[in-house]
N, C-alpha and C positions, 0 to 999 in steps of 0.2 A: 504494500500499499504506500501511496505516496504520502508525504507529510500532511497534505491538504485534507486528503480522503481520511487519513487517521485523526486527525484533528475532529474531523465533522463525524465520524463514526464514535470517537470517545465521548464527544459532548453529548451526543444522541443516549449513549449509554447511561451517562449522567443524569440527563432529562428525564428517561424513562423511570427512573425510581420516582420521580416526582410526579409523574403523571399516573402512578400507580401500575407499572408494569416493569418486569423484570429487567435488570440493566443488559443483560444478554439480548433479550428482546429487541431492545431499542439499537443496540450495536448491530445486529443483523439486518433490521429494517434498513438502517442508514445505510449498511454496506450494498444490500440490493438496491435501495434507492439509487444511489450515485454510481453503479455498476453500469459500464456501457452495453453489457449483454447480460443475460439470464445466468445466474450462478447456481451450481449444484451444492449439495450439502458438503461434501469433501474440500470444495473450494472454499467455502465459508468457514468449516472448522480450520483450515490451514492459515487462512488470512487473519483469522481471530485469535489462533491458537486456544481453542475452546474444544470441548470434547464433543464427539459425534453425537452422543446421546442428548446433549444440551442444545445443539444445533437442531436436532430433530424435533425436540419438544417445543423450543422457539419458533420452529417455521409452523407447526402446527397450529399455533397460538396467533400466528401472523395471517395465517390462513383462516381461521377462525373470526378474526376481525375484516377479513377480506381486503387486506393491505398486501398482500402478495398471492399471485396466481402461480399455479404449477404448470410448466410448459414441457414438453417432450421434444428431444432433438432427433432427426432421423438417424436411425443407426447407433441410438446409445440408449441404453437403457435406466440410464440415472434421471431423476426428476429435476429439472432446473426450476428457480424462481425468478419471477421479475415482479417489480412494484410497478403500479401504473404511473405514467409520465404526466398525468394531469394533476396539479397539484390543486384545483377545484374538487376533482372527483376523489381525491385523497380525502380531502377536508369533509366531503358528503360522507363519505364510508365511517369515518371516524365519530362524525357526529350522530349518523344512523344507529353506529352500534352503541355508543354511549347512552343513547336515548332508550335503546331496546333494552340495555343491561342496568340502567341506573334511572332514568325517569320514569319510564313506563311501570316500573313495580312500585315507585312511590306514588305515583298517580293511582294506583289501583288499590294501596294502603290508605291512602286519604280518602277516596271515596268510600271504603268501606267503612272507615272511621265515621264519616259524614252520615252513613245510613244508620248508625248506631242512636239510640234514643237515650239522651243525657240523663243521667239519675242524679246529678246534683250540679250545683253552681259552677264548681270548678271544671265538671266536664263540659258545660255549655260555654264557657270562657275558652277552654281548649279546642272546642270544634268550630268556635268563631275564628280562631286563629289558623286552623287548619284550613276552613273555608278558604281564608284569604290566600294561604300559601297554594291550595289546590287551583284557584282561579288564576293565579301568576303563572303557576308552571303550565296549567291547560292552554291560557294564552300564548306564552311561549311556544307550546309544541304545535300549535296552530300556525303561529307565525313561521316556524322553522318548516312546515310542511308547504306553507306558501313560499317561502325564498327558496326550497330545495328545487321547486319546479321551474325558476327562473333560468334563463339562459347565462352561462358565466361569465359572457360580456356584460348582460345587464346587471347581474349581481355586483361585478366588478366596478361597474359604473356608480351604482347604489352605495357601495362601501366607499368609494372614493368622494362621494359627496359629503360623508361624514355628519357635521353638525348642521350642514345646509339643509338636511330632509327636514329637521326640528323646525327651522325656520320658514320652510316652505309650508309645513303643515299649519304652523302659527298664523302665517299669511292667509292660508286658504280657510282656516276658522274665523279669521277677522272678515273676510269678505263673505263669508255666509252669515255672520253676524249682522253685517250691514244690508245685506239682502232682506234679511227677515224684519229689520227695522222698517222698512218703507211701506207706507201703507198702500192698500189695494187700489185706491182711488188714483193714487199718484203714480203708479207704475214704475217699471224700471229705470226710465229716464228722467223722473223728477229730481 
């Protein structure tokens, strides 16, 4: 590995533990991501100097997250692995998996808790707090569904707009407010 690749791989290993994944999984993903061609498990083992079994387990985890795909080379019985090149696709897959593994179980638990009949004031208070949490998470999930269907170029433009989106919404709201304050007799041109 070149010093550039080694630095990237090491950083992803460190960040992996902060993101809740194994250091080795992060390193393997980084190596596959920057590779010019699909890599097999033996090449990964040699490059990272880690055990073959650790590589196999880590590749299975990366496949379960849909961050690497297995490919076959003609005339070669080994499995090769590559990562999607499209960073938006990687982000979408990560977000989908995090949602499936973390957000949806939380929403289910909150829905079930909100169906319970409170037996005391403390339970009523707790349910109200849970209701607020459920509404926020549900709204974010709906927003995520909407955003996920946007074309990557549109999504990129939206993100580059940053706080200007908020100002645009405020302006739209103000214009609607002005339109509602006009009397029916005077019409829009008054």
